[in-house]
N, C-alpha and C positions, 0 to 999 in steps of 0.2 A: 888569568885564571888560578885559583889555586885548588887542590884537591883534598877535600875534606873527609876524613875516614868516619866519623860519625854521619855524616850522609852514605856513605859507601854501603856501611853497616845496615842502613836500612833497604836497599837494592834488593831486587828477587830475582831469579833467573831460574827457566826451565832446563831440566835435563830428562834424559829417556833411558831408561832401563829395560833390558831384556832378562827375562828368565823363564827358562823352558819355553814354551810356546806364546808366552804371554810377555806383553809389554805394561809400562806403566810411566805417567809423567810424574816428574819430581819438583817440585818448587821448594827453591832455598835461597838461602841468603849467601852470595858469594863472597860479601863483605867479611863473613865469621871464619873463612879458610884462612886464619893467620897461622905464623908459625908457631907463634905461643899456644892457640888452642890444638891446634895439630897434635903438638910435643906432647901437651895434657891428655889428650885421648891416648895417645900411644903408649904413655909412659902408664897410664892407669888401665888398659887393656891389658899389658905383658902380664897379669894377675888374672885378670877375668875381664867380661865385656862391658862392665859397667861404667868404663870410660866412654865407650862406644855408645851406650842409651843416652848418657849426658851429652855428649857430643851432638848427634843427631836430633836430640831433644831442642837443644838450641837452633841448630843449622836449617832443619826443615821446616816449611810453614805449612805447605800442603802436598797429597799424593793420590796416586789411584791406586790405594788398595784396601782390596775390601774382603769382606768375611760372609758366608752362607750365600744362599742360591735364593733366586726369583727374588721375590717381595722381601723376603728376610734378610736381604743383602745391608749391610752396614758397612759403611767406613770406616777404617782401622784408625784412630787418632794417632797425630804425630807425635803426642806427649810421650814422657819416658814410659808409662804404663802400658800404652798401646804397642809403643816397641819392643817393648819386652816379648810381648806375643807372636813376634815375626820371626820367622826362622833367621837364625845368625848369618846362614849363607846368602840370602836374599838382602840383608841389612849391610851385609860386606859389600856385596855386589853393586847394592845403589851408593854407597859410599866411592867405590872405584870410580863409577857413571860421573856421578858428581864432580869427583876431582881431575877426570879427565876430559868434562866438558868444560871446567874453570880454567884448566891448563890449554885448553885450545884457543882460549880468549874468548869462548862465546860467552863466558857470563860476562863479558863487558857491557853488550847490547841486552840490558837490565831495565826494569823500570822500577821507579819507586815505589814504596809500599804505600799505602794510602790510608 
């Protein structure tokens, strides 16, 4: 049996992040955590956080991040535009949680996107 990188790129995994007193699940594509993608993000973020937004836009599938209260609650989209409305410290904490989750091998127990 061979390992197919294109199939791995479709897999999804779920990490959890704590921020203050709240927690959120983050569904991401662990197959996109390649050296090339991470280097591209780090190079771009040396000048600004644009590289972080672009990288997370591709990496994230879904998350438990909302805006508003009560019936007015809406989920913040994981698009670049949605990401740009989220505080950078939270985004960086999410990326750290994803990297830790993946490095612990927990991302190997993934489901294929359907």
